[in-house]
Residue, then its C-alpha position, 0 to 999 in steps of 0.5 A: m949328275t942329275a937332270p932338272i925336271s925342266r930339262r924333259a922340255l928339251q924333247l919336244l923341241p923340233p929337230c935342228a931347231t933354228t933360233g937367233i942370238g940376241s941382237l938384230p939390226h934393225s931401227q924398225l921394231e916391227l920388221a926385228l920382230q918378223m925376222a925374231f918371229q920367222v925361226d923354230i924358237p922366235y926370240v926377242p930381239q934387242l936393237p942398239s943400234s936404234d938406242p946404246s942402251e938395248f947393248m947388251i950390259p946397258g939392258a942387263l943393268d938397266g935401273l942400276p943407280g949411278l949406270r952411266f954407258d957409251a954409245e958402244g954401250l961399256c958400261s960404268v957405275d958413279i959410286d956416289e950416286w949408287q952409294k946414295q942409293r944401295e939400300a933402297f934399291g937392294a931392297s926393291i930387290e930382295s922384297a922381289l924376290s922373296s915376294g914372287d912379284l918380279e914385275a918390275f924387273q922386266p925389261s923396261p922399253r928403255a932396255c928392250r923396247a921389244w919386249k912388251p909387244f913379244l909377250w903379245e905375240v908369244a900369247n896371242r901365236k899360242l907358241a910352246f917355246a919363246k926364248a929370251q937373251i940377258a948378259g951374264p953375271a961373269t961377263v956384266r961384272w967383269a966388263t963393267k966399270t967404276s967411276v974410279g976406273t976398277a971392275v965393279s967386280n972388285v968393290a964387294d958390296l956393288d959386285q953382289q947387287i948386280l948378282r942380285l939383280l940380274l937374278a931379278k930380272s932373269l925370273a922375271m922375264a922366265k915368268a912373264v914369258r909362262r905366264a903369256s902359256a909358252t916354255p921359257i928359254i932363257y939364255l945367258d950371254e957369257p962372252g967374258l967367260y972366255a978368260v976363266q982361269r980353274t987356277n984363279a978363285q974368283h972366278l971359280i966362284a963367279l962359274q958356281e954363281i952362275k950355276v946358282l942363276m940357272m939353277a933358279l931358272q930351272r925350278e922357275g920352268a925355265l929351259v937355260g942356255l949359256h951362249c960363250c962365243g970365244n973360246t975357254d976352258w970348256d970341261l967346266l962349262l958343260d959341267l955347269g949343268v946348262d941345259l943349252l950349251s950355245l958355242d961358235v962351230r967354227l971357232s969351239l965345236d973341236a975344244v969341245l970334243e976334246e974334253p971326253e969326260a966332260l962331254e959325255r957327263f954333258l950328253a949323258s945329262g940329256a943336255a944339247f948344244s946350241l950350234g952358231i953355225i953360221p959365221t957373224n964375220v963379214a970378212a968369212s968365206f964359207s959355203v953352207s954345205e962345207l960348214v954341215d959336212s965340218v959339223e958332221a966329220s967332227l961329231i962322228a969322229t967324236l961319238g960315232r955315227s948314229r949317235a952324232r946324228d942324235v946330238i945334231l937332231h937334238s941341237a939347236l941352230t942359230p948364228a955364231c952372234g948377234l948381228a946388231m952390228r951387222s946390216v939388215v941385208v946380212a941379217e937376212r941373208t944370215f938367218e936363209q942360211l941357218k933354214e940351209a943348213q936345217q935342211l942338210l943337217k936334217r937331211a943326212a940324218e934321215l937317211d943316215l937313220g931313218p925317221s924311226e931310229p931311237r934316241s941313243p940311251a945315254l942322252n934319255 
């Protein structure tokens, strides 16, 4: 597998770099931005508690003719309204993609009110990296219904227009972060991939469409993450060419490690994990040290001690999922626990490897 040139930027991330997954529970923008800038890789927060238009799928489809959504962020498309405007809207997407002038497809204040303030902070702080997130094409098209109750993926022209819209929006975000002088890290949020089946031809096509979108972002100079917080057919995702594979550690790490051939290709390509190490289920009972020990034990058992430590040091660390449905207090505690996990993992790596231990050749 040939690694994209942009992947070299992974080597510049801090060891066990911390970041967030999309959403926060805040209603006050300033407080949300403060939290989003306290991690190693600042990220733009979505704030759906103030407006459901900031839920992941309404935010991704913002601007689509006929879009409707409820207070829980469930989306539908009025087919009659979409039909009336489809040609003009499609032409605007294609014009933007062909010209490279994608500013109109950046997140609107309705879809993400933190977007413009986030870019201002990125530029003024002279950050090396900044992360944004958008709902991925498989999840968006499988979860969104038409006004007659069918999935939009069953309406060929609408399905393809949504794919092109998500391409324009994700590229617009990457370009905007680059103009702010930071390396963009764009995560595609794909919880819907828990349902992917290798025997379903449409699912395999959807995976290839995700791959094309990722390649377009990588050509734009972005690092691309893929977030799936459910279990799935992991070897298919490991082979997609993603730079950072984001997963819920408690739920999925062992399942990923049970795909040895795909895992070896993934690591040999220079890709890295984005480990959702802190559970976001409020009912979950855990200690951070036990979570860290479990991650270490699983990786060492699969990769050997030295290589496991290398993988850990070059992984990103996040909460397991977004925090929009939690309280601000829980969100604050989650990021405190994330910092604790980072310190424990780095300390363990330094003890086992020493600060001058070289990287494993397979990961260079």
